[in-house]
C-alpha positions in Angstrom: 3.8 7.4 12.1 5.3 6.9 8.6 8.9 6.5 7.6 10.9 9.7 7.3 11.3 11.1 3.8 7.7 10.6 2.6 6.7 13.9 0.9 4.0 15.4 3.0 1.9 16.1 -0.1 1.3 12.4 -0.3 -0.7 12.4 3.0 -2.5 15.7 2.6 -6.2 15.1 2.1 -9.4 17.0 2.6 -12.1 15.0 4.4 -14.7 15.9 1.8 -12.5 14.7 -1.1 -10.8 11.6 0.4 -13.1 8.6 0.3 -10.4 6.4 1.9 -10.6 8.2 5.2 -12.4 5.2 6.7 -9.3 3.1 6.3 -6.9 5.1 8.3 -8.2 4.6 11.8 -7.8 0.8 11.1 -4.6 0.9 9.1 -1.4 0.9 11.2 2.2 0.9 10.2 3.9 -2.1 12.0 7.4 -1.8 10.6 9.5 -0.5 7.8 12.9 -1.5 6.5 15.0 0.1 3.8 17.3 -2.9 3.8 18.3 -3.8 0.2 17.7 -5.5 -2.1 13.9 -5.4 -1.3 12.9 -2.5 1.0 9.6 -3.4 2.8 6.8 -2.1 4.9 4.3 -4.0 7.1 0.9 -2.8 8.0 -2.0 -4.2 10.0 -5.6 -3.5 9.2 -8.8 -4.5 10.9 -11.8 -5.2 8.7 -14.9 -3.2 9.7 -18.4 -3.4 8.2 -17.9 -0.3 6.0 -15.1 -2.2 4.2 -17.2 -5.3 3.4 -19.4 -6.7 0.7 -22.9 -8.0 1.3 -21.4 -11.3 2.6 -19.6 -9.4 5.4 -16.1 -10.1 3.9 -13.5 -7.5 2.9 -14.6 -6.1 -0.4 -12.3 -6.7 -3.4 -12.2 -3.0 -4.2 -11.2 -2.2 -0.7 -8.5 -4.9 -0.9 -7.1 -3.4 -4.1 -7.2 0.2 -2.6 -5.3 -1.0 0.5 -2.7 -2.6 -1.7 -2.4 0.6 -3.8 -1.8 2.7 -0.7 0.4 0.3 1.2 2.7 -0.8 -1.7 3.1 2.8 -2.7 4.3 3.6 0.8 7.2 1.2 0.3 8.6 3.6 -2.4 9.0 6.2 0.3 11.8 4.2 1.7 14.0 4.9 -1.3 12.5 8.3 -2.3 14.7 11.3 -2.4 14.7 14.6 -4.3 14.8 13.7 -8.0 14.1 10.0 -7.4 10.5 9.0 -6.8 9.9 12.2 -4.8 6.2 12.1 -5.5 5.9 8.2 -5.2 4.7 7.8 -8.8 1.3 6.8 -10.1 -0.1 3.3 -10.8 0.3 1.8 -14.2 -1.0 -1.7 -13.2 -2.4 -3.2 -10.1 -3.0 -7.0 -10.5 -4.7 -8.5 -7.5 -5.5 -12.1 -6.9 -8.1 -12.9 -4.2 -7.5 -16.3 -2.5 -9.8 -16.4 0.6 -12.2 -14.1 2.5 -11.3 -11.8 5.4 -14.6 -11.6 7.4 -15.6 -8.5 9.3 -13.5 -8.2 12.5 -10.5 -10.0 11.0 -7.1 -8.4 11.5 -4.9 -8.8 8.5 -1.2 -8.0 7.9 -0.2 -6.4 4.6 3.4 -7.1 3.7 4.7 -4.9 0.9 8.1 -4.8 -0.8 9.9 -3.3 -3.7 10.8 -5.9 -6.3 12.5 -3.5 -8.7 12.8 0.3 -8.9 14.5 2.3 -11.6 14.4 5.9 -12.8 11.0 5.6 -14.5 9.3 2.3 -13.5 8.9 0.2 -10.4 7.4 -3.2 -9.6 6.0 -3.6 -6.1 4.5 -6.7 -4.3 1.9 -7.0 -1.7 0.7 -10.0 0.4 -2.3 -9.8 2.7 -2.5 -12.5 5.4 -4.8 -13.2 8.3 -2.9 -12.3 11.5 -4.3 -15.1 13.5 -3.3 -18.0 11.3 -1.1 -16.6 8.5 -3.5 -17.7 5.7 -3.0 -15.6 2.6 -6.1 -13.6 1.7 -4.8 -11.8 -1.4 -1.6 -11.0 -3.3 -0.8 -8.2 -5.7 1.8 -7.0 -8.2 1.8 -3.2 -8.5 3.5 -1.4 -11.4 4.2 2.3 -11.0 5.5 5.1 -13.2 7.6 7.9 -11.8 6.0 11.3 -12.2 8.8 13.5 -10.8 9.3 16.6 -12.9 12.4 16.7 -15.1 15.4 18.2 -13.4 15.9 21.9 -14.3 19.2 22.5 -16.1 
């Protein structure tokens, strides 16, 4: 389902502790490419009522959470022991909302690595409506590597 090399600990969750479980039946990996200089992943997601605000549009918090998860998955394409093995933690997640995604809308979430170093990474996400390509939201995601220091 996900690209090889993603540490399994990243996807282990317990139903009673993981509030994002409602995303996963609707979130599908479409493609992944580790081609340099910008490895990328593409997901599709169908907006359901539980993901919406009172206007029946994708909630901004849901959008940001999807970006957090999907952009972080892109780091798995370059992850290896001693280099982003645990996929890091968020430092910043700047999201700009451009237009609504009403309930029932299928969106594509394109994510790529803009820069990744030993300690910091900058990732980008673009969410578009699948039917017409209209951009719904964009994000820039800053991450910090949390891998333990190598033992000497």
